[in-house]
KOLTIKE-813472 format. One record per residue: residue number from 0; residue in three letters; x, y, z of N, C-alpha, C in turn. Coordinates in nm, 4 decimals, always signed. Each point is the difference from the previous one (the first is absolute). Example, Ala and Ser with C-alpha at 12.3 -4.5 7.8 and 13.67 -1.06 7.14 Angstrom:
num_residu_nx_ny_nz_cax_cay_caz_cx_cy_cz
0_ALA_+1.3190_-0.5690_+0.7800_-0.0890_+0.1190_+0.0000_+0.0900_+0.1200_+0.0000;
1_SER_-0.0350_+0.1050_-0.0720_+0.0820_+0.1190_+0.0060_-0.0770_+0.1090_+0.0730;
# end
This chain:
num_residu_nx_ny_nz_cax_cay_caz_cx_cy_cz
0_MET_+7.6205_+10.6044_+8.9268_+0.0148_+0.1079_+0.0254_-0.1143_+0.0941_+0.0295;
1_PRO_-0.0608_+0.0429_+0.1294_-0.1131_+0.1037_+0.0215_+0.0063_+0.0867_-0.0673;
2_TYR_-0.1144_+0.0571_-0.0830_+0.0274_+0.1601_-0.0638_-0.1362_+0.0336_+0.0919;
3_LEU_+0.0302_+0.1494_-0.0155_-0.1388_+0.1377_+0.0889_-0.0315_+0.0816_-0.1662;
4_PHE_-0.0932_+0.0230_-0.0268_-0.0156_+0.0824_-0.1140_-0.0196_+0.1659_+0.1219;
5_GLY_+0.0390_+0.1018_-0.0807_+0.0202_+0.1437_+0.1146_-0.0299_+0.1029_-0.1230;
6_GLU_-0.0886_+0.0605_-0.0288_-0.0063_+0.1319_-0.0679_+0.0165_-0.0783_-0.1811;
7_GLY_-0.0411_-0.0606_-0.0148_+0.0282_-0.0741_-0.1030_+0.1205_-0.0653_-0.0769;
8_VAL_+0.1010_-0.0207_+0.1403_+0.1252_-0.0598_-0.0335_+0.0155_-0.1434_+0.0797;
9_LEU_+0.0764_-0.0717_-0.0840_+0.0613_-0.1429_+0.0741_+0.0729_-0.0104_+0.0911;
10_ILE_-0.0132_+0.0146_+0.1053_+0.1021_+0.0450_+0.1165_+0.0372_-0.1682_+0.0474;
11_SER_+0.1452_-0.0208_+0.0144_+0.0122_-0.1264_+0.0842_+0.0009_+0.0276_+0.1689;
12_THR_-0.0826_-0.1293_+0.0619_+0.0191_+0.0494_+0.1232_+0.1471_-0.0479_+0.0921;
13_ASN_+0.0786_-0.1531_-0.1449_+0.1203_+0.0229_+0.1184_+0.0638_+0.0804_-0.0026;
14_GLY_+0.0168_+0.1342_-0.1595_+0.0665_+0.0584_-0.0125_-0.0266_+0.1255_+0.1024;
15_ARG_-0.0808_+0.0200_+0.0839_-0.0563_+0.0604_+0.0510_+0.0465_+0.0162_+0.1754;
16_GLU_-0.0193_-0.1409_-0.0012_+0.0459_-0.0854_+0.1090_+0.1715_+0.0009_+0.0152;
17_ASN_+0.0360_-0.0020_-0.1001_+0.1478_-0.0147_-0.0062_+0.0455_+0.1972_+0.0042;
18_ALA_-0.0675_+0.0124_-0.0839_+0.0375_+0.2066_+0.0254_-0.0002_+0.0373_+0.2257;
19_MET_-0.1001_-0.0772_+0.0125_-0.0309_+0.0303_+0.1667_+0.1346_-0.0206_+0.0501;
20_ILE_+0.0167_-0.1572_-0.0338_+0.0995_-0.0731_+0.0462_+0.1646_+0.1136_-0.0168;
21_LYS_+0.0081_+0.0598_-0.0970_+0.1444_+0.0560_-0.0283_-0.0556_+0.1208_+0.0986;
22_TYR_-0.0507_+0.0604_+0.0053_-0.0600_+0.1614_-0.0003_+0.0384_-0.0285_+0.2302;
23_ILE_-0.0445_-0.1579_-0.0194_-0.0002_+0.0161_+0.1972_+0.1506_-0.0055_+0.0012;
24_LEU_+0.0620_-0.1009_-0.0970_+0.1800_-0.0478_+0.0470_+0.0807_+0.1715_-0.0272;
25_GLN_-0.0476_+0.1055_-0.0354_+0.0750_+0.0877_-0.0644_-0.0655_+0.1218_+0.1087;
26_ASP_-0.0626_-0.0284_+0.1056_-0.0496_+0.0557_+0.0753_+0.1051_+0.0537_+0.1168;
27_LYS_+0.0960_+0.1389_+0.0324_+0.0453_+0.0279_+0.1491_+0.0392_-0.1138_+0.0962;
28_LYS_-0.1522_+0.0566_+0.0185_-0.0226_-0.0848_+0.1481_+0.0025_-0.1451_+0.0110;
29_VAL_-0.0653_-0.0569_-0.0901_+0.0477_-0.1409_-0.0431_+0.1440_-0.0708_-0.0185;
30_ILE_+0.0809_+0.0817_-0.0800_+0.1187_+0.0197_+0.0102_+0.0731_-0.0334_+0.1283;
31_PHE_+0.0065_+0.1426_+0.0405_+0.0041_-0.0036_+0.1653_-0.0183_-0.0809_+0.0729;
32_LEU_-0.1249_-0.0284_+0.0236_-0.0162_-0.1407_+0.0686_+0.0767_-0.0944_+0.0077;
33_LEU_+0.0109_-0.0843_-0.1687_+0.0577_-0.0961_-0.0101_+0.1752_+0.0457_+0.0240;
34_PHE_+0.0025_+0.0931_+0.0193_+0.1673_+0.0071_+0.0143_+0.0166_-0.0316_+0.1299;
35_LEU_-0.0581_+0.1040_+0.0965_+0.0021_-0.0756_+0.1423_-0.0281_-0.1319_+0.0275;
36_ILE_-0.0925_-0.0825_-0.0368_+0.0027_-0.1657_+0.0323_+0.0780_-0.0199_-0.1107;
37_ASN_+0.0915_+0.0082_-0.0614_+0.1073_-0.0880_-0.0957_+0.1109_+0.0730_+0.1192;
38_PHE_+0.0150_+0.0808_+0.0058_+0.1291_+0.0540_+0.1151_-0.0097_-0.1095_+0.1607;
39_PHE_-0.0736_+0.0449_+0.0428_+0.0117_-0.0682_+0.1367_-0.0188_-0.1236_-0.0264;
40_GLY_-0.1015_-0.0333_-0.0960_+0.0079_-0.2561_-0.0333_+0.1740_-0.0050_-0.0428;
41_THR_+0.0435_+0.0694_-0.0678_+0.1213_-0.0343_-0.0340_+0.1348_+0.0105_+0.1631;
42_LEU_-0.0178_+0.0719_+0.0385_+0.0382_+0.0237_+0.0982_-0.0201_-0.1018_+0.1227;
43_TYR_-0.1695_-0.0265_+0.0109_-0.0156_-0.1444_+0.0341_+0.0696_-0.1169_-0.0178;
44_GLY_+0.0056_+0.0279_-0.1729_+0.0714_-0.1493_-0.0298_+0.1447_-0.0099_-0.0014;
45_TYR_+0.0751_+0.0814_+0.0225_+0.1414_+0.0328_+0.0325_-0.0191_-0.0557_+0.1508;
46_TYR_-0.0774_+0.0562_+0.0690_+0.0398_-0.0806_+0.1904_-0.0751_-0.1203_-0.0225;
47_TRP_-0.0832_-0.0728_-0.0788_-0.0529_-0.1202_+0.0190_+0.1285_-0.0941_-0.0586;
48_TYR_+0.0826_+0.0607_-0.0663_+0.1372_-0.1119_-0.0677_+0.1455_+0.0684_+0.1272;
49_LYS_-0.0397_+0.0094_+0.0981_+0.0784_+0.0606_+0.0722_+0.0767_-0.1088_+0.0405;
50_SER_-0.0346_-0.1564_+0.0491_+0.0909_-0.0701_+0.0523_+0.0511_-0.0757_-0.1090;
51_GLN_-0.0146_+0.0152_-0.1063_+0.0618_-0.0555_-0.1709_+0.0610_+0.0610_-0.0396;
52_LEU_+0.0194_+0.1066_+0.0450_+0.1218_+0.1608_-0.0609_+0.0932_-0.0635_+0.1017;
53_SER_-0.0388_+0.0002_+0.1160_+0.0789_-0.0182_+0.1322_+0.1201_-0.1097_-0.0292;
54_VAL_-0.0318_-0.0961_-0.0786_+0.1139_-0.1151_-0.0265_+0.0179_-0.0083_-0.1453;
55_THR_-0.0073_+0.1153_-0.0949_-0.0098_-0.0139_-0.1227_+0.1627_+0.0726_-0.0036;
56_PRO_+0.1071_-0.0396_-0.0825_+0.0915_+0.0309_-0.0502_-0.0149_+0.1477_-0.0828;
57_ASP_+0.0699_+0.0872_+0.0432_-0.0254_+0.1588_-0.0198_+0.0005_-0.0054_-0.1590;
58_ILE_+0.0818_-0.0755_-0.0499_-0.0321_-0.0173_-0.1946_-0.1106_-0.0273_-0.0494;
59_PHE_-0.0992_-0.0441_+0.0560_-0.1333_-0.0705_-0.0575_-0.1049_+0.0930_+0.1123;
60_LEU_+0.0234_+0.0998_+0.0586_-0.0709_+0.0553_+0.0847_-0.1349_+0.1068_-0.0922;
61_ILE_+0.0772_+0.0449_-0.1060_-0.1168_+0.0698_-0.0917_-0.0850_-0.1008_-0.0824;
62_PHE_-0.0068_-0.1581_-0.0103_-0.0643_-0.1050_-0.0593_-0.1053_-0.0171_+0.0853;
63_VAL_+0.0195_-0.0251_+0.1372_-0.0805_-0.0825_+0.0866_-0.1193_+0.0851_+0.0159;
64_PRO_-0.0163_+0.0788_+0.0644_-0.1943_+0.0714_+0.0206_-0.0226_+0.0061_-0.1331;
65_ASP_-0.0738_-0.0805_-0.0890_-0.0192_+0.0018_-0.1372_-0.1921_+0.0823_+0.0096;
66_SER_-0.0402_-0.0166_+0.0695_-0.1345_+0.0587_+0.0096_-0.0141_+0.1544_+0.0296;
67_PRO_+0.0505_+0.0529_+0.1104_+0.0451_+0.1183_+0.0613_+0.0875_+0.0994_-0.1399;
68_THR_+0.0615_-0.0565_-0.0349_+0.0972_+0.0357_-0.1206_-0.0524_+0.0519_-0.0898;
69_ALA_-0.1256_-0.1063_-0.0601_-0.0884_+0.0452_-0.0936_-0.1099_+0.0681_+0.0538;
70_SER_-0.0526_+0.0100_+0.0934_-0.0815_+0.1413_+0.0085_+0.0597_+0.1039_+0.0123;
71_LEU_+0.1640_-0.0047_+0.0321_+0.0738_+0.1134_+0.0191_-0.0191_+0.0567_-0.1080;
72_PHE_+0.0562_-0.0601_-0.1643_+0.0082_+0.0136_-0.1025_-0.1401_+0.1036_-0.0172;
73_PHE_-0.1043_-0.0760_+0.0040_-0.1691_+0.0733_-0.0237_+0.0172_+0.1607_+0.0885;
74_THR_+0.0424_-0.0263_+0.1238_-0.0461_+0.1117_+0.1187_+0.1198_+0.1153_-0.0608;
75_ILE_+0.1252_-0.0439_-0.0999_+0.0795_+0.1003_-0.0687_-0.0833_+0.1097_-0.1022;
76_PHE_-0.0667_-0.1274_-0.0764_-0.0956_+0.0051_-0.1252_-0.0708_+0.0943_+0.0294;
77_LEU_-0.1046_-0.0240_+0.1033_-0.1030_+0.0996_+0.0380_+0.0434_+0.1443_+0.0934;
78_LEU_+0.1197_+0.0259_-0.0246_+0.0520_+0.1277_+0.0805_+0.0155_+0.0373_-0.1169;
79_PHE_+0.0311_-0.0242_-0.0880_+0.0701_+0.0743_-0.1434_-0.1454_+0.0470_-0.0585;
80_PHE_-0.0875_-0.1376_-0.0114_-0.1280_+0.0252_-0.0533_-0.1076_+0.0866_+0.0579;
81_LEU_+0.0333_+0.0223_+0.1280_-0.0536_+0.1063_+0.0989_-0.0216_+0.1929_-0.0957;
82_PHE_+0.1247_+0.0040_-0.0271_+0.0594_+0.0902_-0.0591_+0.0253_+0.0263_-0.1670;
83_GLY_-0.0656_-0.0776_-0.0608_-0.0292_-0.0137_-0.1156_+0.1394_-0.0577_-0.0944;
84_ARG_+0.0627_-0.0646_+0.0582_+0.1633_-0.0517_-0.0494_+0.0255_-0.1590_-0.0373;
85_ASN_+0.0237_-0.0436_-0.0825_+0.0219_-0.1664_-0.0450_+0.1435_+0.0001_+0.0527;
86_ILE_-0.0263_-0.1532_+0.0151_+0.1718_-0.0120_+0.0514_+0.0107_-0.1976_-0.0690;
87_PRO_+0.0085_+0.0258_-0.0930_-0.0496_-0.1709_-0.0242_+0.0939_-0.1146_-0.0094;
88_TYR_+0.1163_+0.0233_+0.0252_+0.0915_-0.1166_+0.0605_-0.0956_-0.0325_+0.1226;
89_ILE_-0.0106_+0.0784_+0.0963_-0.0493_-0.0506_+0.1546_-0.1600_-0.0188_-0.0848;
90_GLU_-0.1038_+0.0097_-0.0852_-0.0792_-0.0483_-0.0306_-0.0253_-0.1260_-0.0335;
91_ALA_+0.1072_-0.0316_-0.1127_+0.0091_-0.1292_-0.0259_+0.0344_-0.0976_+0.0999;
92_LEU_+0.1082_+0.0199_+0.1219_+0.0191_-0.0426_+0.1055_-0.1530_-0.0462_+0.0512;
93_ALA_-0.0741_+0.1295_+0.0445_-0.1105_-0.0392_+0.0698_-0.1033_-0.0875_-0.0615;
94_ILE_+0.0178_+0.0365_-0.1306_-0.1874_-0.1224_-0.0205_+0.0495_-0.1490_-0.0616;
95_ILE_+0.1495_-0.0087_+0.0059_+0.0388_-0.1772_-0.0282_-0.0244_+0.0262_+0.1859;
96_THR_+0.0886_+0.0296_+0.0554_+0.0168_-0.0395_+0.1341_-0.1203_-0.0268_+0.0974;
97_LEU_-0.0556_+0.1177_-0.0384_-0.1376_+0.0024_+0.1109_-0.0618_-0.1030_-0.0212;
98_PHE_-0.0240_-0.0585_-0.1652_-0.0898_-0.0960_-0.0151_+0.0554_-0.1342_+0.0759;
99_LYS_+0.0905_-0.0174_-0.0846_+0.0954_-0.1329_+0.0597_-0.0125_-0.0317_+0.1329;
100_TYR_+0.0692_+0.1241_+0.1018_+0.0005_-0.0484_+0.1091_-0.1219_+0.0360_+0.0644;
101_GLY_-0.1304_+0.0555_-0.0802_-0.1107_-0.0102_+0.0947_-0.1048_-0.1702_-0.0436;
102_ALA_+0.0453_-0.0229_-0.0901_-0.0516_-0.0985_-0.0409_+0.0719_-0.1437_+0.0853;
103_TRP_+0.1302_-0.0008_-0.0170_+0.0899_-0.0471_+0.0723_-0.0404_-0.0124_+0.1692;
104_GLY_-0.0358_+0.0913_+0.0414_-0.0032_+0.0003_+0.1710_-0.1438_-0.0500_+0.0061;
105_VAL_-0.0932_+0.0238_-0.0772_-0.1648_-0.0603_-0.0487_+0.0255_-0.1405_+0.0315;
106_ILE_+0.0731_-0.0559_-0.0820_-0.0057_-0.1426_-0.0280_+0.1001_-0.0764_+0.1196;
107_MET_+0.0949_+0.0637_+0.0689_+0.0826_-0.0873_+0.0792_-0.1410_+0.0434_+0.1473;
108_ASN_-0.0146_+0.0784_+0.0028_-0.0871_-0.0144_+0.1468_-0.0741_-0.1183_-0.0164;
109_LEU_-0.0706_+0.0046_-0.0994_-0.1434_-0.0911_-0.0869_+0.0600_-0.1491_+0.0747;
110_LEU_+0.1572_-0.0349_-0.0378_+0.0231_-0.0961_-0.0125_+0.0448_-0.0174_+0.1464;
111_THR_+0.0760_+0.0770_+0.0596_+0.0227_-0.0385_+0.1449_-0.1161_-0.0316_+0.0822;
112_LEU_-0.1370_+0.0674_-0.0561_-0.1161_-0.0386_+0.0816_-0.0791_-0.1325_-0.0266;
113_ILE_+0.0396_-0.0535_-0.1024_+0.0160_-0.1850_-0.0945_+0.0585_-0.0660_+0.1012;
114_VAL_+0.1605_+0.0954_+0.0456_+0.0785_-0.1561_+0.0369_-0.0536_+0.0109_+0.1578;
115_GLU_+0.0080_+0.1196_+0.0562_-0.0293_-0.0473_+0.1402_-0.1115_+0.1069_+0.0680;
116_GLY_-0.1200_-0.0426_-0.1089_-0.1528_+0.0290_+0.0413_-0.0029_+0.1576_+0.0878;
117_SER_+0.0981_+0.0918_+0.0042_-0.0419_+0.0557_+0.0497_+0.0902_+0.0942_-0.0096;
118_ILE_-0.0238_+0.1658_-0.0073_+0.1307_+0.0990_-0.0650_-0.0214_+0.1349_+0.1018;
119_GLY_-0.1193_-0.0299_+0.0994_-0.0430_+0.1671_+0.0543_-0.0115_+0.1014_-0.0227;
120_TRP_-0.0720_+0.0842_+0.0605_-0.0157_+0.1831_-0.0591_+0.1212_+0.0646_-0.0814;
121_GLN_+0.1131_-0.0731_+0.0691_+0.1098_+0.0872_-0.0970_+0.0403_-0.0063_-0.1483;
122_GLY_-0.0415_-0.1568_-0.0024_-0.0171_-0.0917_-0.1255_-0.1132_+0.0756_-0.0979;
123_TYR_-0.1310_-0.0229_+0.0563_-0.0777_+0.0618_-0.0971_-0.0202_+0.1678_-0.0396;
124_MET_+0.0905_+0.0769_+0.0888_+0.0074_+0.1032_-0.0259_+0.1450_+0.0187_-0.1439;
125_LEU_+0.0633_-0.0524_+0.0787_+0.0941_-0.0261_-0.1663_-0.0650_-0.0794_-0.1069;
126_ILE_-0.0492_-0.0687_+0.0033_-0.1153_-0.0503_-0.1406_-0.0320_+0.1536_-0.0455;
127_VAL_-0.0726_+0.0546_+0.0805_-0.0662_+0.1392_+0.0010_+0.0152_+0.0975_-0.1036;
128_SER_+0.1406_+0.0344_+0.0653_+0.1343_+0.1089_-0.0291_+0.0468_-0.0437_-0.1513;
129_HIS_+0.0393_-0.1695_+0.0346_+0.0852_+0.0341_-0.1562_-0.1080_-0.0297_-0.1036;
130_ALA_-0.1129_-0.0570_+0.0268_-0.1275_+0.0357_-0.1357_+0.0055_+0.1225_-0.0134;
131_ALA_-0.0033_+0.0788_+0.0733_-0.0156_+0.1816_-0.0521_+0.1425_+0.0291_-0.0399;
132_MET_+0.1072_-0.0291_+0.0287_+0.1471_+0.0029_-0.0766_-0.0482_+0.0058_-0.1345;
133_ALA_-0.0178_-0.0986_+0.0324_+0.0172_-0.0942_-0.2232_-0.1287_+0.0652_-0.0379;
134_ILE_-0.1372_+0.0720_+0.0327_-0.0768_+0.0821_-0.0784_+0.0249_+0.1308_+0.0127;
135_GLN_+0.0801_+0.0367_+0.0724_+0.0131_+0.1510_-0.0236_+0.1225_+0.0364_-0.0972;
136_GLY_+0.1145_-0.0385_-0.0110_+0.0633_-0.0095_-0.0762_-0.0210_-0.0289_-0.1956;
137_LEU_-0.1334_-0.0700_+0.0391_-0.0480_-0.0472_-0.1557_-0.1409_+0.1473_-0.0398;
138_LEU_-0.0273_+0.0356_+0.0925_-0.0803_+0.0844_+0.0046_+0.0494_+0.1482_-0.0847;
139_TYR_+0.1092_+0.0455_+0.0734_+0.0753_+0.0867_-0.0788_+0.0841_-0.0308_-0.1210;
140_ALA_-0.0466_-0.0577_-0.0386_+0.1123_-0.0757_-0.1173_-0.0196_+0.1452_-0.1403;
141_PRO_-0.0863_+0.0021_+0.0014_-0.0717_+0.1271_-0.0621_+0.0968_+0.1211_-0.0189;
142_PHE_+0.0260_+0.0601_+0.0949_+0.0512_+0.0922_+0.0337_+0.1781_+0.0142_+0.0294;
143_TYR_+0.0122_-0.1585_-0.0450_+0.1591_-0.0335_+0.0178_+0.0916_+0.0943_-0.1368;
144_LYS_+0.0681_+0.0717_-0.0215_+0.1107_-0.0274_-0.1127_+0.0812_-0.0501_-0.0239;
145_ILE_+0.0013_-0.1602_-0.0014_+0.0952_-0.1210_+0.0170_+0.0492_-0.0089_-0.1960;
146_LYS_+0.0767_-0.0195_-0.0189_+0.1128_-0.0521_-0.1432_+0.0203_-0.1397_+0.0193;
147_LEU_+0.0422_-0.0769_-0.1233_+0.0518_-0.1198_+0.0632_+0.1078_-0.0080_+0.0456;
148_ARG_+0.0682_+0.1334_-0.0176_+0.1317_-0.0608_+0.0630_-0.0059_+0.0540_+0.1500;
149_HIS_-0.1014_+0.0442_+0.0506_-0.0616_-0.0007_+0.1840_-0.0348_-0.1362_+0.0030;
150_ILE_-0.0568_-0.1053_-0.0746_-0.0574_-0.0971_+0.0385_+0.1638_-0.0833_-0.0022;
151_VAL_+0.0918_+0.0326_-0.1228_+0.1101_-0.1108_+0.0170_+0.0859_+0.0188_+0.1284;
152_VAL_-0.0139_+0.1142_+0.0098_+0.1160_+0.0120_+0.1759_-0.0880_-0.0454_+0.1180;
153_ALA_-0.1360_+0.0088_-0.0185_-0.0887_-0.0433_+0.1221_+0.0008_-0.1573_+0.0002;
154_ALA_-0.0380_-0.0569_-0.1094_+0.0456_-0.1444_-0.0171_+0.1003_-0.0744_+0.0433;
155_ILE_+0.1180_+0.0786_-0.0497_+0.1095_-0.0495_+0.0926_+0.0299_-0.0308_+0.1331;
156_TRP_-0.0600_+0.1544_+0.0403_+0.0059_-0.0497_+0.1829_-0.1145_-0.0501_-0.0124;
157_THR_-0.0778_-0.0295_+0.0003_-0.1084_-0.0926_+0.0430_+0.0707_-0.1625_-0.0220;
158_LEU_+0.0503_-0.0398_-0.1070_+0.0549_-0.0864_-0.0170_+0.1065_-0.0178_+0.1133;
159_HIS_+0.0784_+0.0728_-0.0359_+0.1277_-0.0299_+0.1093_+0.0012_-0.0547_+0.1347;
160_ASN_-0.1580_+0.0923_+0.0365_-0.0291_+0.0498_+0.1369_-0.0385_-0.1890_+0.0378;
161_ASP_-0.0574_-0.0612_-0.1347_-0.0338_-0.1157_+0.0434_+0.1013_-0.1603_+0.0363;
162_ILE_+0.1109_+0.0520_-0.1412_+0.1506_-0.0789_+0.0406_+0.0702_+0.0255_+0.1651;
163_ILE_-0.0191_+0.1350_+0.0339_+0.0249_+0.0491_+0.2013_-0.0598_-0.1156_+0.0479;
164_ASP_-0.1724_+0.0509_-0.0322_-0.0578_-0.1350_+0.1080_+0.0448_-0.1415_-0.0114;
165_TYR_-0.0190_-0.0491_-0.1065_-0.0138_-0.1396_-0.0371_+0.1257_-0.0496_-0.0225;
166_VAL_+0.0745_+0.0542_-0.0430_+0.1627_-0.0543_+0.0297_+0.0715_-0.0142_+0.0809;
167_PHE_+0.0102_+0.1257_+0.0764_+0.0391_+0.0796_+0.1141_-0.0602_-0.0071_+0.1137;
168_GLU_-0.1326_-0.0345_+0.0076_-0.0504_-0.0526_+0.0966_-0.0585_+0.1214_+0.0840;
169_MET_-0.0188_+0.0957_-0.0133_-0.0390_+0.1103_+0.0193_-0.1368_+0.0534_+0.0430;
170_MET_-0.0951_-0.1286_-0.0799_-0.1371_+0.0210_-0.0326_-0.0854_+0.0194_+0.1767;
171_PRO_-0.1407_+0.0814_-0.0298_-0.0490_+0.0244_+0.0881_-0.0089_-0.1185_+0.1138;
172_ILE_+0.0178_-0.0145_+0.1398_-0.0338_-0.1044_+0.0734_-0.1420_-0.0096_+0.0246;
173_TYR_-0.0460_-0.1295_-0.0040_-0.1421_-0.0624_+0.0246_+0.0866_-0.1269_+0.0210;
174_SER_+0.0041_-0.0281_+0.1073_+0.0339_-0.1348_+0.0817_-0.0382_-0.1315_-0.0296;
175_SER_-0.1830_+0.0226_-0.0329_-0.0974_-0.1513_-0.0095_+0.0600_+0.0283_-0.1720;
176_LEU_+0.0285_+0.0392_-0.0517_+0.0273_-0.0005_-0.1391_+0.1252_-0.0304_-0.0577;
177_THR_+0.0947_-0.0458_+0.0683_+0.1405_+0.0115_-0.0033_+0.0160_-0.0980_-0.0584;
178_LYS_-0.0291_-0.0878_-0.0419_-0.0235_-0.1831_-0.0412_-0.0379_+0.0337_-0.1185;
179_TYR_-0.0462_+0.1034_-0.0439_-0.1123_+0.0147_-0.1437_+0.1233_+0.1307_-0.0743;
180_MET_+0.1195_-0.0280_+0.0212_+0.0663_+0.1460_-0.0339_+0.0489_+0.0011_-0.1735;
181_ASN_-0.0030_-0.1325_+0.0030_+0.0443_-0.0118_-0.1652_-0.1101_+0.0093_-0.1126;
182_GLU_-0.0802_-0.0590_+0.0495_-0.1609_+0.0085_+0.0038_-0.0507_+0.1642_-0.0590;
183_ILE_+0.0284_+0.0824_+0.1364_-0.0552_+0.1502_-0.0412_+0.0873_+0.0570_-0.0952;
184_GLY_+0.1896_-0.0089_+0.0060_+0.0741_+0.0282_-0.0728_-0.0570_+0.0390_-0.1583;
185_TYR_-0.0588_-0.1626_-0.0002_-0.0225_+0.0371_-0.1777_-0.1154_+0.0699_-0.0076;
186_PHE_-0.1008_-0.0074_+0.0961_-0.1411_+0.0741_-0.0060_+0.0763_+0.1300_-0.0160;
187_THR_+0.0728_+0.0657_+0.0476_+0.0472_+0.1372_+0.0375_+0.0568_+0.0550_-0.0909;
188_PHE_+0.0441_-0.1267_-0.0741_+0.0728_+0.0553_-0.1398_-0.0918_+0.0533_-0.1153;
189_TRP_-0.1121_-0.1007_-0.0077_-0.0746_+0.0026_-0.0946_-0.1092_+0.1453_+0.0459;
190_LEU_-0.0332_-0.0075_+0.0939_-0.0565_+0.1509_+0.0879_+0.0602_+0.0955_-0.0306;
191_SER_+0.1302_+0.0282_-0.0302_+0.0652_+0.1186_-0.0649_-0.0048_+0.0128_-0.1124;
192_ILE_+0.0226_-0.1394_-0.0855_-0.0570_+0.0671_-0.1355_-0.1263_+0.0602_-0.0773;
193_LEU_-0.0803_-0.0778_+0.0913_-0.1373_+0.0684_-0.0187_-0.0199_+0.0846_+0.0296;
194_SER_+0.0937_+0.0720_+0.1339_-0.0561_+0.1462_+0.0485_+0.0947_+0.0977_-0.0933;
195_ILE_+0.0719_-0.0616_-0.0793_+0.0767_+0.1091_-0.1159_-0.0959_+0.0125_-0.0985;
196_PHE_-0.0526_-0.1134_+0.0058_-0.0754_+0.0066_-0.1458_-0.1487_+0.0751_-0.0184;
197_ILE_-0.0427_-0.0134_+0.1362_-0.1385_+0.0832_+0.0483_+0.0950_+0.1219_-0.0402;
198_ALA_+0.1208_+0.0674_+0.0654_+0.0456_+0.1137_+0.0015_+0.0104_+0.0745_-0.1526;
199_TYR_+0.0566_-0.0537_-0.0669_-0.0046_+0.0261_-0.1467_-0.0860_-0.0263_-0.0631;
200_TRP_-0.1268_-0.0495_+0.0213_-0.0674_-0.0362_-0.0545_-0.1345_+0.1368_+0.0112;
201_LEU_+0.0098_+0.0618_+0.1403_-0.1116_+0.0864_+0.0225_+0.0511_+0.1371_-0.0206;
202_THR_+0.1517_+0.0119_-0.0080_+0.0718_+0.0935_+0.0036_+0.0725_+0.0641_-0.1386;
203_ILE_+0.0125_-0.0622_-0.0894_+0.0965_+0.0022_-0.1406_-0.1407_-0.0542_-0.1065;
204_ARG_-0.0068_-0.1293_+0.0343_-0.0540_-0.0853_-0.0999_-0.1437_+0.0780_-0.0137;
205_LYS_-0.0560_-0.0085_+0.1133_-0.1610_+0.1073_+0.0130_-0.0002_+0.1262_-0.0737;
206_ARG_+0.0951_+0.0705_+0.0152_+0.0011_+0.1152_-0.0850_+0.0067_-0.0130_-0.1576;
207_GLY_+0.0621_-0.1160_-0.0119_+0.0637_-0.0261_-0.1191_-0.1248_+0.0165_-0.1144;
208_LEU_-0.1127_-0.0897_+0.0726_-0.1076_-0.0384_-0.0561_-0.1423_+0.0919_-0.0433;
# end
């Protein structure tokens, strides 16, 4: 770890960088900008799912648009955080689902690129936006007020969503990857477990260290 000497005091540059990042993340202008980006990104995400939602049975509608619902959770968190308030159940849902579906979206688009040889500008845009989803949820982990019960509820939602997607076949449609759905379903389950563990580690375990 690099260090600097200042006025006879040993200062960790990593600690200073972390403090600067936390300062930026708490800036109301930054929070409001992220709120706007996520708000309009969520709207676009639901629009992207319009064709699939039009043929989805009503009982499954809430479970189909995975990524925009994840960003909706984070948008709600940002709105509360902007006014200095926390909403732990939403925070737990946000960090778990943002990382899960952010990572999932990146990997699925890269797989599509491998299978088809091209994904167009929209595919690359989805890679960048989904990577940003995963990162932003983790960056705000120090500010969440999550306890174990919040993680448990969010974990149940997340794993239940996997059942809806891969048992009732409501998963997002990537036509060129359809023949790999069993393998993708298996991968997605373990990605959910990893996402739950990361959320627990960054919000509960890390505070206890």
